[in-house]
C-alpha positions, -999 to +999 in steps of 0.1 A: -747+735+040-712+741+028-688+765+045-654+776+032-626+763+053-590+775+046-559+757+056-525+773+052-489+768+065-483+789+096-449+804+099-430+787+127-456+761+135-472+736+111-506+747+098-535+769+107-571+764+096-601+787+098-636+792+087-640+828+074-678+827+078-676+819+116-657+846+135-631+832+159-633+797+144-597+787+139-572+760+149-535+752+147-519+718+140-486+702+131-499+686+099-524+694+071-545+663+080-545+672+117-556+708+108-584+694+086-597+671+114-594+699+141-613+725+120-641+699+114-644+696+151-642+734+157-669+741+131-692+714+144-688+728+179-694+763+167-726+754+149-738+734+179-734+764+201-756+787+180-790+795+195-804+810+163-805+798+127-776+806+105-780+836+081-792+826+047-760+836+030-741+808+048-765+783+033-754+790-003-731+767-021-695+780-021-667+773-045-634+754-042-618+743-010-651+738+008-658+714+035-694+702+040-704+705+077-736+691+091-755+700+122-748+677+151-784+664+148-771+646+117-745+627+137-733+596+120-736+611+085-701+611+070-686+645+062-670+649+028-642+672+020-637+685-016-602+692-029 
């Protein structure tokens, strides 16, 4: 599954990152790399907390700036970020 993750400068404080498909899933960080790492954690935690399957539309392949996130049951499988 691939989800769009957006990272942008945040006025007055480093960067913010969010996943538009997951309401309330966002983080703030001082650097771009820290934002990327934190949003990976936030998305993984969000998905782990879901009691139901994700809607089918989230399972489609999305365009640029996507980050592939895997369910925690796939722990140990490296995550890949596309530029």
